[in-house]
Each structure stands twice: as structure tokens, then as C-alpha cells.
DRENFI-895392 format. One record per atom (N, C-alpha, C): residue in one letter; atom name; x, y, z. Coordinates in pm, whole numbers. Layout:
BEGIN
<miza A kolgu CA x X y Y z Z> .
...
// end
This chain:
BEGIN
<miza M kolgu N x 715 y 911 z 268> .
<miza M kolgu CA x 846 y 897 z 326> .
<miza M kolgu C x 898 y 1039 z 359> .
<miza L kolgu N x 963 y 1050 z 474> .
<miza L kolgu CA x 1013 y 1174 z 520> .
<miza L kolgu C x 1162 y 1164 z 536> .
<miza D kolgu N x 1234 y 1277 z 515> .
<miza D kolgu CA x 1377 y 1276 z 534> .
<miza D kolgu C x 1408 y 1307 z 679> .
<miza E kolgu N x 1535 y 1326 z 716> .
<miza E kolgu CA x 1573 y 1347 z 852> .
<miza E kolgu C x 1524 y 1477 z 910> .
<miza F kolgu N x 1483 y 1571 z 822> .
<miza F kolgu CA x 1430 y 1701 z 861> .
<miza F kolgu C x 1278 y 1703 z 871> .
<miza G kolgu N x 1211 y 1588 z 843> .
<miza G kolgu CA x 1068 y 1585 z 847> .
<miza G kolgu C x 1000 y 1634 z 718> .
<miza C kolgu N x 1080 y 1646 z 613> .
<miza C kolgu CA x 1025 y 1695 z 486> .
<miza C kolgu C x 996 y 1576 z 392> .
<miza T kolgu N x 896 y 1593 z 302> .
<miza T kolgu CA x 866 y 1484 z 209> .
<miza T kolgu C x 983 y 1462 z 113> .
<miza T kolgu N x 1000 y 1346 z 68> .
<miza T kolgu CA x 1110 y 1310 z -23> .
<miza T kolgu C x 1074 y 1293 z -165> .
<miza F kolgu N x 946 y 1291 z -193> .
<miza F kolgu CA x 888 y 1268 z -326> .
<miza F kolgu C x 931 y 1135 z -383> .
<miza E kolgu N x 956 y 1040 z -292> .
<miza E kolgu CA x 985 y 905 z -336> .
<miza E kolgu C x 854 y 831 z -352> .
<miza I kolgu N x 854 y 727 z -437> .
<miza I kolgu CA x 735 y 645 z -463> .
<miza I kolgu C x 751 y 518 z -384> .
<miza C kolgu N x 652 y 482 z -304> .
<miza C kolgu CA x 655 y 362 z -226> .
<miza C kolgu C x 654 y 239 z -319> .
<miza K kolgu N x 742 y 148 z -298> .
<miza K kolgu CA x 752 y 28 z -379> .
<miza K kolgu C x 633 y -64 z -358> .
<miza I kolgu N x 564 y -46 z -252> .
<miza I kolgu CA x 448 y -136 z -222> .
<miza I kolgu C x 314 y -79 z -275> .
<miza C kolgu N x 285 y 42 z -236> .
<miza C kolgu CA x 152 y 99 z -272> .
<miza C kolgu C x 151 y 202 z -388> .
<miza N kolgu N x 276 y 239 z -428> .
<miza N kolgu CA x 292 y 334 z -540> .
<miza N kolgu C x 248 y 476 z -508> .
<miza C kolgu N x 228 y 509 z -378> .
<miza C kolgu CA x 198 y 646 z -341> .
<miza C kolgu C x 325 y 731 z -338> .
<miza E kolgu N x 312 y 855 z -390> .
<miza E kolgu CA x 431 y 940 z -384> .
<miza E kolgu C x 424 y 1036 z -270> .
<miza S kolgu N x 528 y 1034 z -187> .
<miza S kolgu CA x 535 y 1124 z -71> .
<miza S kolgu C x 545 y 1270 z -127> .
<miza G kolgu N x 458 y 1355 z -76> .
<miza G kolgu CA x 459 y 1496 z -126> .
<miza G kolgu C x 353 y 1515 z -233> .
<miza Y kolgu N x 298 y 1410 z -282> .
<miza Y kolgu CA x 191 y 1420 z -385> .
<miza Y kolgu C x 64 y 1362 z -326> .
<miza E kolgu N x 59 y 1235 z -297> .
<miza E kolgu CA x -59 y 1175 z -236> .
<miza E kolgu C x -74 y 1215 z -88> .
<miza Y kolgu N x 37 y 1238 z -20> .
<miza Y kolgu CA x 33 y 1285 z 113> .
<miza Y kolgu C x 155 y 1373 z 142> .
<miza S kolgu N x 146 y 1455 z 245> .
<miza S kolgu CA x 250 y 1544 z 280> .
<miza S kolgu C x 303 y 1517 z 421> .
<miza S kolgu N x 405 y 1591 z 459> .
<miza S kolgu CA x 468 y 1565 z 590> .
<miza S kolgu C x 373 y 1591 z 706> .
<miza D kolgu N x 267 y 1669 z 685> .
<miza D kolgu CA x 173 y 1698 z 790> .
<miza D kolgu C x 42 y 1615 z 779> .
<miza A kolgu N x 48 y 1509 z 705> .
<miza A kolgu CA x -69 y 1422 z 686> .
<miza A kolgu C x -105 y 1355 z 818> .
<miza T kolgu N x -235 y 1355 z 846> .
<miza T kolgu CA x -282 y 1294 z 972> .
<miza T kolgu C x -284 y 1143 z 961> .
<miza A kolgu N x -293 y 1078 z 1074> .
<miza A kolgu CA x -304 y 935 z 1073> .
<miza A kolgu C x -429 y 890 z 998> .
<miza Q kolgu N x -536 y 968 z 1009> .
<miza Q kolgu CA x -663 y 937 z 936> .
<miza Q kolgu C x -647 y 946 z 787> .
<miza E kolgu N x -571 y 1045 z 741> .
<miza E kolgu CA x -543 y 1063 z 596> .
<miza E kolgu C x -461 y 940 z 541> .
<miza L kolgu N x -365 y 901 z 617> .
<miza L kolgu CA x -278 y 788 z 576> .
<miza L kolgu C x -360 y 661 z 577> .
<miza L kolgu N x -449 y 646 z 675> .
<miza L kolgu CA x -537 y 529 z 678> .
<miza L kolgu C x -629 y 524 z 560> .
<miza G kolgu N x -677 y 639 z 516> .
<miza G kolgu CA x -758 y 646 z 396> .
<miza G kolgu C x -687 y 607 z 270> .
<miza I kolgu N x -556 y 643 z 260> .
<miza I kolgu CA x -474 y 600 z 146> .
<miza I kolgu C x -458 y 449 z 146> .
<miza R kolgu N x -433 y 392 z 266> .
<miza R kolgu CA x -419 y 246 z 277> .
<miza R kolgu C x -545 y 178 z 240> .
<miza C kolgu N x -662 y 229 z 282> .
<miza C kolgu CA x -792 y 167 z 246> .
<miza C kolgu C x -812 y 168 z 97> .
<miza A kolgu N x -781 y 278 z 30> .
<miza A kolgu CA x -797 y 284 z -117> .
<miza A kolgu C x -708 y 183 z -184> .
<miza W kolgu N x -585 y 173 z -133> .
<miza W kolgu CA x -489 y 81 z -191> .
<miza W kolgu C x -539 y -66 z -171> .
<miza L kolgu N x -586 y -95 z -53> .
<miza L kolgu CA x -635 y -231 z -27> .
<miza L kolgu C x -756 y -268 z -108> .
<miza K kolgu N x -836 y -169 z -146> .
<miza K kolgu CA x -958 y -195 z -224> .
<miza K kolgu C x -929 y -216 z -376> .
<miza Q kolgu N x -809 y -186 z -419> .
<miza Q kolgu CA x -775 y -204 z -562> .
<miza Q kolgu C x -787 y -349 z -601> .
<miza K kolgu N x -838 y -368 z -722> .
<miza K kolgu CA x -850 y -509 z -771> .
<miza K kolgu C x -713 y -555 z -827> .
<miza P kolgu N x -696 y -686 z -826> .
<miza P kolgu CA x -572 y -742 z -874> .
<miza P kolgu C x -558 y -728 z -1027> .
<miza P kolgu N x -435 y -733 z -1080> .
<miza P kolgu CA x -422 y -735 z -1225> .
<miza P kolgu C x -487 y -866 z -1284> .
<miza Q kolgu N x -517 y -859 z -1409> .
<miza Q kolgu CA x -587 y -972 z -1473> .
<miza Q kolgu C x -506 y -1103 z -1452> .
<miza Q kolgu N x -378 y -1097 z -1478> .
<miza Q kolgu CA x -294 y -1219 z -1462> .
<miza Q kolgu C x -169 y -1180 z -1387> .
<miza K kolgu N x -114 y -1273 z -1316> .
<miza K kolgu CA x 5 y -1249 z -1244> .
<miza K kolgu C x 111 y -1357 z -1278> .
<miza Q kolgu N x 231 y -1315 z -1296> .
<miza Q kolgu CA x 339 y -1413 z -1318> .
<miza Q kolgu C x 372 y -1478 z -1189> .
<miza F kolgu N x 364 y -1617 z -1183> .
<miza F kolgu CA x 396 y -1687 z -1062> .
<miza F kolgu C x 478 y -1805 z -1098> .
<miza R kolgu N x 603 y -1803 z -1051> .
<miza R kolgu CA x 694 y -1916 z -1082> .
<miza R kolgu C x 701 y -1956 z -1231> .
<miza G kolgu N x 707 y -1843 z -1311> .
<miza G kolgu CA x 722 y -1865 z -1453> .
<miza G kolgu C x 595 y -1893 z -1528> .
<miza K kolgu N x 480 y -1902 z -1460> .
<miza K kolgu CA x 355 y -1934 z -1524> .
<miza K kolgu C x 256 y -1818 z -1502> .
<miza Q kolgu N x 167 y -1799 z -1595> .
<miza Q kolgu CA x 59 y -1700 z -1578> .
<miza Q kolgu C x -45 y -1761 z -1488> .
<miza K kolgu N x -91 y -1687 z -1393> .
<miza K kolgu CA x -191 y -1737 z -1295> .
<miza K kolgu C x -295 y -1627 z -1267> .
<miza E kolgu N x -420 y -1667 z -1270> .
<miza E kolgu CA x -525 y -1573 z -1228> .
<miza E kolgu C x -516 y -1561 z -1076> .
<miza I kolgu N x -525 y -1442 z -1024> .
<miza I kolgu CA x -516 y -1424 z -876> .
<miza I kolgu C x -652 y -1361 z -832> .
<miza T kolgu N x -704 y -1414 z -725> .
<miza T kolgu CA x -834 y -1363 z -677> .
<miza T kolgu C x -807 y -1240 z -593> .
<miza Y kolgu N x -916 y -1166 z -572> .
<miza Y kolgu CA x -905 y -1045 z -487> .
<miza Y kolgu C x -859 y -1084 z -348> .
<miza E kolgu N x -912 y -1192 z -295> .
<miza E kolgu CA x -882 y -1239 z -160> .
<miza E kolgu C x -729 y -1269 z -146> .
<miza E kolgu N x -675 y -1335 z -246> .
<miza E kolgu CA x -532 y -1366 z -247> .
<miza E kolgu C x -449 y -1238 z -255> .
<miza F kolgu N x -493 y -1143 z -337> .
<miza F kolgu CA x -426 y -1019 z -359> .
<miza F kolgu C x -428 y -942 z -232> .
<miza L kolgu N x -544 y -936 z -167> .
<miza L kolgu CA x -562 y -861 z -39> .
<miza L kolgu C x -477 y -924 z 70> .
<miza A kolgu N x -467 y -1056 z 77> .
<miza A kolgu CA x -385 y -1118 z 181> .
<miza A kolgu C x -238 y -1083 z 161> .
<miza V kolgu N x -189 y -1073 z 46> .
<miza V kolgu CA x -48 y -1032 z 18> .
<miza V kolgu C x -26 y -889 z 68> .
<miza K kolgu N x -122 y -799 z 38> .
<miza K kolgu CA x -109 y -657 z 75> .
<miza K kolgu C x -111 y -650 z 228> .
<miza I kolgu N x -198 y -720 z 291> .
<miza I kolgu CA x -206 y -719 z 437> .
<miza I kolgu C x -80 y -764 z 501> .
<miza R kolgu N x -22 y -869 z 449> .
<miza R kolgu CA x 110 y -922 z 500> .
<miza R kolgu C x 219 y -815 z 482> .
<miza Q kolgu N x 215 y -741 z 371> .
<miza Q kolgu CA x 314 y -635 z 350> .
<miza Q kolgu C x 301 y -525 z 451> .
<miza L kolgu N x 175 y -482 z 489> .
<miza L kolgu CA x 158 y -379 z 585> .
<miza L kolgu C x 208 y -427 z 721> .
<miza I kolgu N x 173 y -549 z 756> .
<miza I kolgu CA x 211 y -604 z 885> .
<miza I kolgu C x 369 y -609 z 898> .
<miza K kolgu N x 428 y -656 z 788> .
<miza K kolgu CA x 578 y -670 z 784> .
<miza K kolgu C x 643 y -532 z 804> .
<miza M kolgu N x 581 y -427 z 750> .
<miza M kolgu CA x 631 y -293 z 766> .
<miza M kolgu C x 597 y -227 z 899> .
<miza G kolgu N x 514 y -295 z 976> .
<miza G kolgu CA x 477 y -242 z 1108> .
<miza G kolgu C x 371 y -136 z 1098> .
<miza L kolgu N x 291 y -140 z 990> .
<miza L kolgu CA x 183 y -39 z 968> .
<miza L kolgu C x 52 y -96 z 1008> .
<miza K kolgu N x -41 y -7 z 1048> .
<miza K kolgu CA x -173 y -48 z 1095> .
<miza K kolgu C x -257 y -94 z 974> .
<miza V kolgu N x -323 y -208 z 988> .
<miza V kolgu CA x -415 y -256 z 887> .
<miza V kolgu C x -552 y -209 z 927> .
<miza P kolgu N x -623 y -139 z 835> .
<miza P kolgu CA x -757 y -92 z 868> .
<miza P kolgu C x -847 y -206 z 912> .
<miza E kolgu N x -929 y -176 z 1017> .
<miza E kolgu CA x -1017 y -277 z 1077> .
<miza E kolgu C x -1103 y -347 z 977> .
<miza E kolgu N x -1154 y -277 z 876> .
<miza E kolgu CA x -1249 y -339 z 782> .
<miza E kolgu C x -1184 y -445 z 694> .
<miza F kolgu N x -1053 y -459 z 697> .
<miza F kolgu CA x -984 y -557 z 618> .
<miza F kolgu C x -932 y -673 z 702> .
<miza L kolgu N x -963 y -673 z 831> .
<miza L kolgu CA x -911 y -782 z 914> .
<miza L kolgu C x -1020 y -892 z 931> .
// end
């Protein structure tokens, strides 16, 4: 995340948990950002997920689908290998 002056804000993304200024800087290339997204998309899901008050096992495919929807909703490019 960048502020109005183009400087990193050191905020942590609520979706991928990357910290601006740590995982990437204001001069990060599109390729570097794509690499961060790929690493995030490859992460395995937690062992169990709370779903409507019940514990539920979640598959990698379900977990990946949620992440892809988040990227699309934010208007970010989804790496080709995940489409």
C-alpha cells in the first residue's frame, strides 16, 4: 500500500498479510508483486476452518478459489498458472 506521496505505509494487507515496505517497496515491479501473489496462492489452507459455527476441513482447491475471488474483487491480476 502506498500513501498519496507514493511512499510505503507499512500497513499489513488484510487479505495476504504482506507488509508494505517489508515484503515489497514503493518501487516494486509488477513481476515482483506477481511473485508475492503466487507465493500467497500456493499456501496451504489451515487444518480446520470455522464455517457457520462449525469446524470444517477445507481443501486446497476451495481455499484457492476464495483467494482468486479476493484478487478479482480487488481488481488485481491473477497469475496465469492459477486460472
